[in-house]
PQR file with spaces between the fields and no chain letter, atoms N, CA, C, O and H, PARSE charges and radii, in Angstrom:
ATOM       1  N    MET     1     -42.186  -13.714   -1.239 -0.4000 1.5000
ATOM       2  CA   MET     1     -42.198  -12.337   -0.808 -0.0000 2.0000
ATOM       3  C    MET     1     -41.989  -11.434   -2.012  0.5500 1.7000
ATOM       4  O    MET     1     -41.098  -11.676   -2.827 -0.5500 1.4000
ATOM       5  N    GLU     2     -42.777  -10.430   -2.123 -0.4000 1.5000
ATOM       6  CA   GLU     2     -42.643   -9.522   -3.244 -0.0000 2.0000
ATOM       7  C    GLU     2     -41.387   -8.685   -3.093  0.5500 1.7000
ATOM       8  O    GLU     2     -41.032   -8.290   -1.983 -0.5500 1.4000
ATOM       9  H    GLU     2     -43.501  -10.233   -1.462  0.4000 1.0000
ATOM      10  N    GLY     3     -40.700   -8.406   -4.218 -0.4000 1.5000
ATOM      11  CA   GLY     3     -39.485   -7.609   -4.188 -0.0000 2.0000
ATOM      12  C    GLY     3     -38.233   -8.421   -3.947  0.5500 1.7000
ATOM      13  O    GLY     3     -37.137   -7.864   -3.887 -0.5500 1.4000
ATOM      14  H    GLY     3     -40.988   -8.727   -5.120  0.4000 1.0000
ATOM      15  N    MET     4     -38.377   -9.745   -3.807 -0.4000 1.5000
ATOM      16  CA   MET     4     -37.208  -10.582   -3.571 -0.0000 2.0000
ATOM      17  C    MET     4     -36.658  -11.120   -4.877  0.5500 1.7000
ATOM      18  O    MET     4     -37.405  -11.358   -5.827 -0.5500 1.4000
ATOM      19  H    MET     4     -39.267  -10.197   -3.856  0.4000 1.0000
ATOM      20  N    LYS     5     -35.355  -11.309   -4.918 -0.4000 1.5000
ATOM      21  CA   LYS     5     -34.685  -11.879   -6.076 -0.0000 2.0000
ATOM      22  C    LYS     5     -35.292  -13.245   -6.383  0.5500 1.7000
ATOM      23  O    LYS     5     -35.562  -14.041   -5.483 -0.5500 1.4000
ATOM      24  H    LYS     5     -34.749  -11.116   -4.147  0.4000 1.0000
ATOM      25  N    GLY     6     -35.496  -13.495   -7.657 -0.4000 1.5000
ATOM      26  CA   GLY     6     -36.062  -14.774   -8.040 -0.0000 2.0000
ATOM      27  C    GLY     6     -37.581  -14.759   -8.075  0.5500 1.7000
ATOM      28  O    GLY     6     -38.203  -15.720   -8.526 -0.5500 1.4000
ATOM      29  H    GLY     6     -35.276  -12.849   -8.388  0.4000 1.0000
ATOM      30  N    THR     7     -38.185  -13.670   -7.599 -0.4000 1.5000
ATOM      31  CA   THR     7     -39.634  -13.556   -7.653 -0.0000 2.0000
ATOM      32  C    THR     7     -40.043  -12.428   -8.583  0.5500 1.7000
ATOM      33  O    THR     7     -41.194  -11.992   -8.584 -0.5500 1.4000
ATOM      34  H    THR     7     -37.680  -12.889   -7.232  0.4000 1.0000
ATOM      35  N    GLY     8     -39.070  -11.954   -9.384 -0.4000 1.5000
ATOM      36  CA   GLY     8     -39.370  -10.864  -10.298 -0.0000 2.0000
ATOM      37  C    GLY     8     -39.232   -9.504   -9.647  0.5500 1.7000
ATOM      38  O    GLY     8     -39.569   -8.495  -10.267 -0.5500 1.4000
ATOM      39  H    GLY     8     -38.135  -12.308   -9.382  0.4000 1.0000
ATOM      40  N    GLY     9     -38.748   -9.446   -8.422 -0.4000 1.5000
ATOM      41  CA   GLY     9     -38.640   -8.192   -7.686 -0.0000 2.0000
ATOM      42  C    GLY     9     -37.253   -7.601   -7.747  0.5500 1.7000
ATOM      43  O    GLY     9     -36.576   -7.665   -8.773 -0.5500 1.4000
ATOM      44  H    GLY     9     -38.475  -10.265   -7.918  0.4000 1.0000
ATOM      45  N    GLY    10     -36.838   -7.024   -6.636 -0.4000 1.5000
ATOM      46  CA   GLY    10     -35.576   -6.297   -6.547 -0.0000 2.0000
ATOM      47  C    GLY    10     -34.363   -7.178   -6.340  0.5500 1.7000
ATOM      48  O    GLY    10     -34.416   -8.383   -6.586 -0.5500 1.4000
ATOM      49  H    GLY    10     -37.388   -6.972   -5.802  0.4000 1.0000
ATOM      50  N    PRO    11     -33.250   -6.576   -5.882 -0.5600 1.5000
ATOM      51  CA   PRO    11     -31.971   -7.272   -5.788  0.2800 2.0000
ATOM      52  C    PRO    11     -31.767   -8.114   -4.530  0.5500 1.7000
ATOM      53  O    PRO    11     -30.719   -8.745   -4.388 -0.5500 1.4000
ATOM      54  N    LEU    12     -32.729   -8.143   -3.620 -0.4000 1.5000
ATOM      55  CA   LEU    12     -32.567   -8.910   -2.384 -0.0000 2.0000
ATOM      56  C    LEU    12     -32.884  -10.378   -2.600  0.5500 1.7000
ATOM      57  O    LEU    12     -33.686  -10.729   -3.465 -0.5500 1.4000
ATOM      58  H    LEU    12     -33.580   -7.631   -3.736  0.4000 1.0000
ATOM      59  N    SER    13     -32.257  -11.227   -1.816 -0.4000 1.5000
ATOM      60  CA   SER    13     -32.505  -12.651   -1.904 -0.0000 2.0000
ATOM      61  C    SER    13     -32.522  -13.258   -0.516  0.5500 1.7000
ATOM      62  O    SER    13     -31.730  -12.876    0.346 -0.5500 1.4000
ATOM      63  H    SER    13     -31.605  -10.942   -1.113  0.4000 1.0000
ATOM      64  N    VAL    14     -33.411  -14.188   -0.302 -0.4000 1.5000
ATOM      65  CA   VAL    14     -33.438  -14.904    0.971 -0.0000 2.0000
ATOM      66  C    VAL    14     -32.551  -16.138    0.908  0.5500 1.7000
ATOM      67  O    VAL    14     -32.347  -16.810    1.919 -0.5500 1.4000
ATOM      68  H    VAL    14     -34.055  -14.498   -1.002  0.4000 1.0000
ATOM      69  N    GLU    15     -32.026  -16.438   -0.263 -0.4000 1.5000
ATOM      70  CA   GLU    15     -31.143  -17.587   -0.453 -0.0000 2.0000
ATOM      71  C    GLU    15     -29.702  -17.180   -0.163  0.5500 1.7000
ATOM      72  O    GLU    15     -29.197  -16.242   -0.779 -0.5500 1.4000
ATOM      73  H    GLU    15     -32.192  -15.893   -1.084  0.4000 1.0000
ATOM      74  N    PRO    16     -29.021  -17.871    0.769 -0.5600 1.5000
ATOM      75  CA   PRO    16     -27.619  -17.531    1.047  0.2800 2.0000
ATOM      76  C    PRO    16     -26.718  -17.934   -0.108  0.5500 1.7000
ATOM      77  O    PRO    16     -26.975  -18.919   -0.800 -0.5500 1.4000
ATOM      78  N    GLU    17     -25.676  -17.172   -0.301 -0.4000 1.5000
ATOM      79  CA   GLU    17     -24.656  -17.525   -1.279 -0.0000 2.0000
ATOM      80  C    GLU    17     -23.495  -18.125   -0.499  0.5500 1.7000
ATOM      81  O    GLU    17     -22.996  -17.509    0.443 -0.5500 1.4000
ATOM      82  H    GLU    17     -25.467  -16.372    0.262  0.4000 1.0000
ATOM      83  N    PHE    18     -23.070  -19.298   -0.876 -0.4000 1.5000
ATOM      84  CA   PHE    18     -21.970  -19.917   -0.157 -0.0000 2.0000
ATOM      85  C    PHE    18     -21.116  -20.727   -1.109  0.5500 1.7000
ATOM      86  O    PHE    18     -21.530  -21.059   -2.219 -0.5500 1.4000
ATOM      87  H    PHE    18     -23.475  -19.798   -1.641  0.4000 1.0000
ATOM      88  N    MET    19     -19.929  -21.033   -0.655 -0.4000 1.5000
ATOM      89  CA   MET    19     -19.020  -21.871   -1.418 -0.0000 2.0000
ATOM      90  C    MET    19     -18.208  -22.694   -0.434  0.5500 1.7000
ATOM      91  O    MET    19     -18.088  -22.342    0.739 -0.5500 1.4000
ATOM      92  H    MET    19     -19.593  -20.762    0.247  0.4000 1.0000
ATOM      93  N    THR    20     -17.662  -23.775   -0.915 -0.4000 1.5000
ATOM      94  CA   THR    20     -16.787  -24.583   -0.084 -0.0000 2.0000
ATOM      95  C    THR    20     -15.405  -24.593   -0.716  0.5500 1.7000
ATOM      96  O    THR    20     -15.258  -24.504   -1.934 -0.5500 1.4000
ATOM      97  H    THR    20     -17.759  -24.061   -1.868  0.4000 1.0000
ATOM      98  N    THR    21     -14.424  -24.700    0.118 -0.4000 1.5000
ATOM      99  CA   THR    21     -13.046  -24.764   -0.361 -0.0000 2.0000
ATOM     100  C    THR    21     -12.234  -25.583    0.631  0.5500 1.7000
ATOM     101  O    THR    21     -12.528  -25.595    1.827 -0.5500 1.4000
ATOM     102  H    THR    21     -14.544  -24.772    1.108  0.4000 1.0000
ATOM     103  N    LYS    22     -11.253  -26.240    0.149 -0.4000 1.5000
ATOM     104  CA   LYS    22     -10.397  -27.042    1.017 -0.0000 2.0000
ATOM     105  C    LYS    22      -9.173  -26.210    1.393  0.5500 1.7000
ATOM     106  O    LYS    22      -8.440  -25.747    0.520 -0.5500 1.4000
ATOM     107  H    LYS    22     -11.014  -26.231   -0.822  0.4000 1.0000
ATOM     108  N    LEU    23      -8.961  -26.027    2.675 -0.4000 1.5000
ATOM     109  CA   LEU    23      -7.800  -25.281    3.149 -0.0000 2.0000
ATOM     110  C    LEU    23      -6.575  -26.190    3.141  0.5500 1.7000
ATOM     111  O    LEU    23      -6.669  -27.399    3.353 -0.5500 1.4000
ATOM     112  H    LEU    23      -9.557  -26.403    3.384  0.4000 1.0000
ATOM     113  N    THR    24      -5.432  -25.574    2.893 -0.4000 1.5000
ATOM     114  CA   THR    24      -4.179  -26.321    2.868 -0.0000 2.0000
ATOM     115  C    THR    24      -3.218  -25.718    3.884  0.5500 1.7000
ATOM     116  O    THR    24      -3.524  -24.708    4.517 -0.5500 1.4000
ATOM     117  H    THR    24      -5.356  -24.592    2.721  0.4000 1.0000
ATOM     118  N    ASP    25      -2.069  -26.336    4.032 -0.4000 1.5000
ATOM     119  CA   ASP    25      -1.047  -25.820    4.944 -0.0000 2.0000
ATOM     120  C    ASP    25      -0.512  -24.465    4.484  0.5500 1.7000
ATOM     121  O    ASP    25       0.082  -23.734    5.276 -0.5500 1.4000
ATOM     122  H    ASP    25      -1.820  -27.156    3.518  0.4000 1.0000
ATOM     123  N    GLU    26      -0.716  -24.130    3.225 -0.4000 1.5000
ATOM     124  CA   GLU    26      -0.243  -22.850    2.695 -0.0000 2.0000
ATOM     125  C    GLU    26      -1.164  -21.691    3.061  0.5500 1.7000
ATOM     126  O    GLU    26      -0.757  -20.532    2.976 -0.5500 1.4000
ATOM     127  H    GLU    26      -1.199  -24.724    2.582  0.4000 1.0000
ATOM     128  N    ASP    27      -2.399  -21.984    3.466 -0.4000 1.5000
ATOM     129  CA   ASP    27      -3.346  -20.935    3.839 -0.0000 2.0000
ATOM     130  C    ASP    27      -2.960  -20.350    5.193  0.5500 1.7000
ATOM     131  O    ASP    27      -2.702  -21.078    6.151 -0.5500 1.4000
ATOM     132  H    ASP    27      -2.730  -22.925    3.536  0.4000 1.0000
ATOM     133  N    GLU    28      -2.925  -19.016    5.251 -0.4000 1.5000
ATOM     134  CA   GLU    28      -2.568  -18.332    6.496 -0.0000 2.0000
ATOM     135  C    GLU    28      -3.773  -18.156    7.405  0.5500 1.7000
ATOM     136  O    GLU    28      -3.671  -18.341    8.618 -0.5500 1.4000
ATOM     137  H    GLU    28      -3.134  -18.424    4.472  0.4000 1.0000
ATOM     138  N    PHE    29      -4.905  -17.803    6.831 -0.4000 1.5000
ATOM     139  CA   PHE    29      -6.121  -17.543    7.587 -0.0000 2.0000
ATOM     140  C    PHE    29      -7.291  -17.536    6.617  0.5500 1.7000
ATOM     141  O    PHE    29      -7.106  -17.594    5.401 -0.5500 1.4000
ATOM     142  H    PHE    29      -4.988  -17.652    5.845  0.4000 1.0000
ATOM     143  N    LEU    30      -8.485  -17.465    7.164 -0.4000 1.5000
ATOM     144  CA   LEU    30      -9.707  -17.439    6.378 -0.0000 2.0000
ATOM     145  C    LEU    30     -10.553  -16.285    6.875  0.5500 1.7000
ATOM     146  O    LEU    30     -10.768  -16.144    8.078 -0.5500 1.4000
ATOM     147  H    LEU    30      -8.635  -17.418    8.151  0.4000 1.0000
ATOM     148  N    ILE    31     -11.031  -15.465    5.966 -0.4000 1.5000
ATOM     149  CA   ILE    31     -11.923  -14.368    6.333 -0.0000 2.0000
ATOM     150  C    ILE    31     -13.335  -14.785    5.945  0.5500 1.7000
ATOM     151  O    ILE    31     -13.630  -15.013    4.772 -0.5500 1.4000
ATOM     152  H    ILE    31     -10.856  -15.580    4.988  0.4000 1.0000
ATOM     153  N    ILE    32     -14.193  -14.878    6.938 -0.4000 1.5000
ATOM     154  CA   ILE    32     -15.609  -15.177    6.716 -0.0000 2.0000
ATOM     155  C    ILE    32     -16.374  -13.933    7.116  0.5500 1.7000
ATOM     156  O    ILE    32     -16.275  -13.480    8.256 -0.5500 1.4000
ATOM     157  H    ILE    32     -13.954  -14.692    7.890  0.4000 1.0000
ATOM     158  N    ALA    33     -17.137  -13.376    6.187 -0.4000 1.5000
ATOM     159  CA   ALA    33     -17.816  -12.119    6.480 -0.0000 2.0000
ATOM     160  C    ALA    33     -19.114  -12.009    5.699  0.5500 1.7000
ATOM     161  O    ALA    33     -19.301  -12.668    4.676 -0.5500 1.4000
ATOM     162  H    ALA    33     -17.217  -13.744    5.261  0.4000 1.0000
ATOM     163  N    CYS    34     -19.998  -11.171    6.195 -0.4000 1.5000
ATOM     164  CA   CYS    34     -21.234  -10.888    5.473 -0.0000 2.0000
ATOM     165  C    CYS    34     -20.907   -9.926    4.328  0.5500 1.7000
ATOM     166  O    CYS    34     -19.810   -9.372    4.257 -0.5500 1.4000
ATOM     167  H    CYS    34     -19.846  -10.636    7.026  0.4000 1.0000
ATOM     168  N    ASP    35     -21.866   -9.744    3.451 -0.4000 1.5000
ATOM     169  CA   ASP    35     -21.608   -8.924    2.275 -0.0000 2.0000
ATOM     170  C    ASP    35     -21.314   -7.462    2.600  0.5500 1.7000
ATOM     171  O    ASP    35     -20.735   -6.755    1.776 -0.5500 1.4000
ATOM     172  H    ASP    35     -22.757  -10.193    3.509  0.4000 1.0000
ATOM     173  N    GLY    36     -21.700   -7.001    3.780 -0.4000 1.5000
ATOM     174  CA   GLY    36     -21.441   -5.606    4.147 -0.0000 2.0000
ATOM     175  C    GLY    36     -19.957   -5.267    4.177  0.5500 1.7000
ATOM     176  O    GLY    36     -19.573   -4.155    3.816 -0.5500 1.4000
ATOM     177  H    GLY    36     -22.171   -7.576    4.450  0.4000 1.0000
ATOM     178  N    ILE    37     -19.124   -6.201    4.600 -0.4000 1.5000
ATOM     179  CA   ILE    37     -17.675   -5.927    4.636 -0.0000 2.0000
ATOM     180  C    ILE    37     -17.133   -5.738    3.233  0.5500 1.7000
ATOM     181  O    ILE    37     -16.214   -4.948    3.018 -0.5500 1.4000
ATOM     182  H    ILE    37     -19.436   -7.104    4.893  0.4000 1.0000
ATOM     183  N    TRP    38     -17.701   -6.462    2.276 -0.4000 1.5000
ATOM     184  CA   TRP    38     -17.197   -6.387    0.899 -0.0000 2.0000
ATOM     185  C    TRP    38     -17.693   -5.131    0.194  0.5500 1.7000
ATOM     186  O    TRP    38     -17.225   -4.815   -0.900 -0.5500 1.4000
ATOM     187  H    TRP    38     -18.447   -7.104    2.451  0.4000 1.0000
ATOM     188  N    ASP    39     -18.648   -4.399    0.811 -0.4000 1.5000
ATOM     189  CA   ASP    39     -19.028   -3.082    0.297 -0.0000 2.0000
ATOM     190  C    ASP    39     -17.942   -2.061    0.616  0.5500 1.7000
ATOM     191  O    ASP    39     -17.844   -1.026   -0.043 -0.5500 1.4000
ATOM     192  H    ASP    39     -19.028   -4.655    1.700  0.4000 1.0000
ATOM     193  N    VAL    40     -17.122   -2.355    1.633 -0.4000 1.5000
ATOM     194  CA   VAL    40     -16.090   -1.433    2.098 -0.0000 2.0000
ATOM     195  C    VAL    40     -14.698   -1.853    1.631  0.5500 1.7000
ATOM     196  O    VAL    40     -13.896   -1.011    1.228 -0.5500 1.4000
ATOM     197  H    VAL    40     -17.201   -3.195    2.169  0.4000 1.0000
ATOM     198  N    PHE    41     -14.417   -3.141    1.685 -0.4000 1.5000
ATOM     199  CA   PHE    41     -13.102   -3.666    1.324 -0.0000 2.0000
ATOM     200  C    PHE    41     -13.185   -4.517    0.060  0.5500 1.7000
ATOM     201  O    PHE    41     -14.144   -5.265   -0.131 -0.5500 1.4000
ATOM     202  H    PHE    41     -15.069   -3.825    2.013  0.4000 1.0000
ATOM     203  N    MET    42     -12.192   -4.400   -0.787 -0.4000 1.5000
ATOM     204  CA   MET    42     -12.013   -5.384   -1.837 -0.0000 2.0000
ATOM     205  C    MET    42     -11.358   -6.579   -1.148  0.5500 1.7000
ATOM     206  O    MET    42     -10.679   -6.408   -0.136 -0.5500 1.4000
ATOM     207  H    MET    42     -11.413   -3.792   -0.632  0.4000 1.0000
ATOM     208  N    SER    43     -11.552   -7.778   -1.678 -0.4000 1.5000
ATOM     209  CA   SER    43     -11.036   -8.993   -1.038 -0.0000 2.0000
ATOM     210  C    SER    43      -9.555   -8.886   -0.712  0.5500 1.7000
ATOM     211  O    SER    43      -9.149   -9.188    0.410 -0.5500 1.4000
ATOM     212  H    SER    43     -12.104   -7.917   -2.500  0.4000 1.0000
ATOM     213  N    GLN    44      -8.746   -8.461   -1.669 -0.4000 1.5000
ATOM     214  CA   GLN    44      -7.300   -8.401   -1.451 -0.0000 2.0000
ATOM     215  C    GLN    44      -6.939   -7.363   -0.394  0.5500 1.7000
ATOM     216  O    GLN    44      -5.989   -7.559    0.363 -0.5500 1.4000
ATOM     217  H    GLN    44      -9.076   -8.215   -2.580  0.4000 1.0000
ATOM     218  N    ASN    45      -7.683   -6.265   -0.334 -0.4000 1.5000
ATOM     219  CA   ASN    45      -7.419   -5.245    0.688 -0.0000 2.0000
ATOM     220  C    ASN    45      -7.679   -5.802    2.086  0.5500 1.7000
ATOM     221  O    ASN    45      -6.921   -5.517    3.014 -0.5500 1.4000
ATOM     222  H    ASN    45      -8.455   -6.106   -0.949  0.4000 1.0000
ATOM     223  N    ALA    46      -8.741   -6.591    2.248 -0.4000 1.5000
ATOM     224  CA   ALA    46      -9.047   -7.202    3.541 -0.0000 2.0000
ATOM     225  C    ALA    46      -7.948   -8.190    3.933  0.5500 1.7000
ATOM     226  O    ALA    46      -7.528   -8.234    5.090 -0.5500 1.4000
ATOM     227  H    ALA    46      -9.357   -6.822    1.495  0.4000 1.0000
ATOM     228  N    VAL    47      -7.487   -8.977    2.970 -0.4000 1.5000
ATOM     229  CA   VAL    47      -6.407   -9.935    3.224 -0.0000 2.0000
ATOM     230  C    VAL    47      -5.129   -9.201    3.618  0.5500 1.7000
ATOM     231  O    VAL    47      -4.473   -9.568    4.593 -0.5500 1.4000
ATOM     232  H    VAL    47      -7.828   -8.942    2.030  0.4000 1.0000
ATOM     233  N    ASP    48      -4.778   -8.171    2.863 -0.4000 1.5000
ATOM     234  CA   ASP    48      -3.562   -7.403    3.160 -0.0000 2.0000
ATOM     235  C    ASP    48      -3.632   -6.786    4.557  0.5500 1.7000
ATOM     236  O    ASP    48      -2.660   -6.829    5.312 -0.5500 1.4000
ATOM     237  H    ASP    48      -5.310   -7.873    2.070  0.4000 1.0000
ATOM     238  N    PHE    49      -4.786   -6.214    4.891 -0.4000 1.5000
ATOM     239  CA   PHE    49      -4.956   -5.601    6.207 -0.0000 2.0000
ATOM     240  C    PHE    49      -4.810   -6.644    7.307  0.5500 1.7000
ATOM     241  O    PHE    49      -4.069   -6.433    8.268 -0.5500 1.4000
ATOM     242  H    PHE    49      -5.575   -6.179    4.278  0.4000 1.0000
ATOM     243  N    ALA    50      -5.512   -7.772    7.174 -0.4000 1.5000
ATOM     244  CA   ALA    50      -5.457   -8.812    8.203 -0.0000 2.0000
ATOM     245  C    ALA    50      -4.044   -9.371    8.338  0.5500 1.7000
ATOM     246  O    ALA    50      -3.558   -9.564    9.452 -0.5500 1.4000
ATOM     247  H    ALA    50      -6.114   -7.943    6.393  0.4000 1.0000
ATOM     248  N    ARG    51      -3.390   -9.628    7.223 -0.4000 1.5000
ATOM     249  CA   ARG    51      -2.022  -10.174    7.259 -0.0000 2.0000
ATOM     250  C    ARG    51      -1.079   -9.209    7.963  0.5500 1.7000
ATOM     251  O    ARG    51      -0.304   -9.614    8.829 -0.5500 1.4000
ATOM     252  H    ARG    51      -3.785   -9.471    6.318  0.4000 1.0000
ATOM     253  N    ARG    52      -1.143   -7.933    7.593 -0.4000 1.5000
ATOM     254  CA   ARG    52      -0.259   -6.922    8.196 -0.0000 2.0000
ATOM     255  C    ARG    52      -0.513   -6.814    9.698  0.5500 1.7000
ATOM     256  O    ARG    52       0.432   -6.761   10.486 -0.5500 1.4000
ATOM     257  H    ARG    52      -1.773   -7.604    6.890  0.4000 1.0000
ATOM     258  N    ARG    53      -1.778   -6.781   10.092 -0.4000 1.5000
ATOM     259  CA   ARG    53      -2.119   -6.646   11.504 -0.0000 2.0000
ATOM     260  C    ARG    53      -1.637   -7.862   12.304  0.5500 1.7000
ATOM     261  O    ARG    53      -1.116   -7.714   13.409 -0.5500 1.4000
ATOM     262  H    ARG    53      -2.545   -6.824    9.451  0.4000 1.0000
ATOM     263  N    LEU    54      -1.810   -9.049   11.747 -0.4000 1.5000
ATOM     264  CA   LEU    54      -1.352  -10.258   12.436 -0.0000 2.0000
ATOM     265  C    LEU    54       0.169  -10.292   12.551  0.5500 1.7000
ATOM     266  O    LEU    54       0.700  -10.729   13.572 -0.5500 1.4000
ATOM     267  H    LEU    54      -2.234   -9.170   10.849  0.4000 1.0000
ATOM     268  N    GLN    55       0.872   -9.838   11.522 -0.4000 1.5000
ATOM     269  CA   GLN    55       2.335   -9.829   11.557 -0.0000 2.0000
ATOM     270  C    GLN    55       2.855   -8.807   12.557  0.5500 1.7000
ATOM     271  O    GLN    55       3.829   -9.068   13.262 -0.5500 1.4000
ATOM     272  H    GLN    55       0.441   -9.482   10.693  0.4000 1.0000
ATOM     273  N    GLU    56       2.210   -7.644   12.622 -0.4000 1.5000
ATOM     274  CA   GLU    56       2.673   -6.576   13.501 -0.0000 2.0000
ATOM     275  C    GLU    56       2.318   -6.820   14.964  0.5500 1.7000
ATOM     276  O    GLU    56       3.129   -6.555   15.852 -0.5500 1.4000
ATOM     277  H    GLU    56       1.419   -7.432   12.049  0.4000 1.0000
ATOM     278  N    HIS    57       1.125   -7.319   15.217 -0.4000 1.5000
ATOM     279  CA   HIS    57       0.627   -7.384   16.593 -0.0000 2.0000
ATOM     280  C    HIS    57       0.253   -8.777   17.059  0.5500 1.7000
ATOM     281  O    HIS    57       0.116   -9.012   18.260 -0.5500 1.4000
ATOM     282  H    HIS    57       0.467   -7.534   14.495  0.4000 1.0000
ATOM     283  N    ASN    58       0.085   -9.702   16.131 -0.4000 1.5000
ATOM     284  CA   ASN    58      -0.342  -11.057   16.458 -0.0000 2.0000
ATOM     285  C    ASN    58      -1.503  -11.034   17.453  0.5500 1.7000
ATOM     286  O    ASN    58      -1.537  -11.814   18.404 -0.5500 1.4000
ATOM     287  H    ASN    58       0.196   -9.511   15.156  0.4000 1.0000
ATOM     288  N    ASP    59      -2.466  -10.116   17.214 -0.4000 1.5000
ATOM     289  CA   ASP    59      -3.588  -10.047   18.147 -0.0000 2.0000
ATOM     290  C    ASP    59      -4.841  -10.685   17.549  0.5500 1.7000
ATOM     291  O    ASP    59      -4.994  -10.798   16.333 -0.5500 1.4000
ATOM     292  H    ASP    59      -2.439   -9.483   16.441  0.4000 1.0000
ATOM     293  N    GLN    60      -5.707  -11.086   18.432 -0.4000 1.5000
ATOM     294  CA   GLN    60      -6.921  -11.788   18.043 -0.0000 2.0000
ATOM     295  C    GLN    60      -8.064  -10.836   17.709  0.5500 1.7000
ATOM     296  O    GLN    60      -9.162  -11.281   17.374 -0.5500 1.4000
ATOM     297  H    GLN    60      -5.583  -10.994   19.420  0.4000 1.0000
ATOM     298  N    ASP    61      -7.819   -9.541   17.796 -0.4000 1.5000
ATOM     299  CA   ASP    61      -8.870   -8.562   17.532 -0.0000 2.0000
ATOM     300  C    ASP    61      -8.899   -8.103   16.081  0.5500 1.7000
ATOM     301  O    ASP    61      -9.527   -7.092   15.769 -0.5500 1.4000
ATOM     302  H    ASP    61      -6.927   -9.179   18.068  0.4000 1.0000
ATOM     303  N    VAL    62      -8.237   -8.821   15.196 -0.4000 1.5000
ATOM     304  CA   VAL    62      -8.174   -8.404   13.799 -0.0000 2.0000
ATOM     305  C    VAL    62      -9.567   -8.266   13.212  0.5500 1.7000
ATOM     306  O    VAL    62      -9.836   -7.287   12.515 -0.5500 1.4000
ATOM     307  H    VAL    62      -7.727   -9.643   15.450  0.4000 1.0000
ATOM     308  N    ALA    63     -10.455   -9.204   13.467 -0.4000 1.5000
ATOM     309  CA   ALA    63     -11.811   -9.150   12.910 -0.0000 2.0000
ATOM     310  C    ALA    63     -12.536   -7.895   13.396  0.5500 1.7000
ATOM     311  O    ALA    63     -13.173   -7.199   12.606 -0.5500 1.4000
ATOM     312  H    ALA    63     -10.237   -9.999   14.033  0.4000 1.0000
ATOM     313  N    LYS    64     -12.441   -7.609   14.685 -0.4000 1.5000
ATOM     314  CA   LYS    64     -13.111   -6.431   15.238 -0.0000 2.0000
ATOM     315  C    LYS    64     -12.560   -5.153   14.606  0.5500 1.7000
ATOM     316  O    LYS    64     -13.321   -4.255   14.246 -0.5500 1.4000
ATOM     317  H    LYS    64     -11.923   -8.174   15.327  0.4000 1.0000
ATOM     318  N    ILE    65     -11.248   -5.078   14.475 -0.4000 1.5000
ATOM     319  CA   ILE    65     -10.605   -3.901   13.895 -0.0000 2.0000
ATOM     320  C    ILE    65     -10.969   -3.770   12.421  0.5500 1.7000
ATOM     321  O    ILE    65     -11.231   -2.667   11.942 -0.5500 1.4000
ATOM     322  H    ILE    65     -10.630   -5.808   14.767  0.4000 1.0000
ATOM     323  N    LEU    66     -10.988   -4.877   11.707 -0.4000 1.5000
ATOM     324  CA   LEU    66     -11.353   -4.878   10.294 -0.0000 2.0000
ATOM     325  C    LEU    66     -12.761   -4.323   10.085  0.5500 1.7000
ATOM     326  O    LEU    66     -13.007   -3.592    9.126 -0.5500 1.4000
ATOM     327  H    LEU    66     -10.775   -5.774   12.095  0.4000 1.0000
ATOM     328  N    LEU    67     -13.678   -4.668   10.975 -0.4000 1.5000
ATOM     329  CA   LEU    67     -15.058   -4.228   10.849 -0.0000 2.0000
ATOM     330  C    LEU    67     -15.249   -2.778   11.251  0.5500 1.7000
ATOM     331  O    LEU    67     -16.226   -2.159   10.829 -0.5500 1.4000
ATOM     332  H    LEU    67     -13.478   -5.263   11.755  0.4000 1.0000
ATOM     333  N    THR    68     -14.353   -2.211   12.052 -0.4000 1.5000
ATOM     334  CA   THR    68     -14.519   -0.826   12.493 -0.0000 2.0000
ATOM     335  C    THR    68     -13.586    0.118   11.755  0.5500 1.7000
ATOM     336  O    THR    68     -13.608    1.324   11.999 -0.5500 1.4000
ATOM     337  H    THR    68     -13.560   -2.714   12.395  0.4000 1.0000
ATOM     338  N    LYS    69     -12.771   -0.409   10.861 -0.4000 1.5000
ATOM     339  CA   LYS    69     -11.816    0.409   10.098 -0.0000 2.0000
ATOM     340  C    LYS    69     -12.573    1.346    9.170  0.5500 1.7000
ATOM     341  O    LYS    69     -13.397    0.888    8.378 -0.5500 1.4000
ATOM     342  H    LYS    69     -12.752   -1.389   10.662  0.4000 1.0000
ATOM     343  N    PRO    70     -12.308    2.668    9.250 -0.5600 1.5000
ATOM     344  CA   PRO    70     -13.005    3.604    8.352  0.2800 2.0000
ATOM     345  C    PRO    70     -12.590    3.462    6.909  0.5500 1.7000
ATOM     346  O    PRO    70     -13.093    4.183    6.048 -0.5500 1.4000
């Protein structure tokens, strides 16, 4: 496709970027998100927000709230 990354075009890519990591007992949670969330939040800000929300409310809507947070 013309304009795709790797074809001499623009910044878009059809190839997913992924990584694997082994979770341990020390991990509190895992945030899995598309790149759009990282346009709004820095990684540590998302972690801080999720941690605070879970500590205060222990609710399962953290992901929904994180995505709608202005």
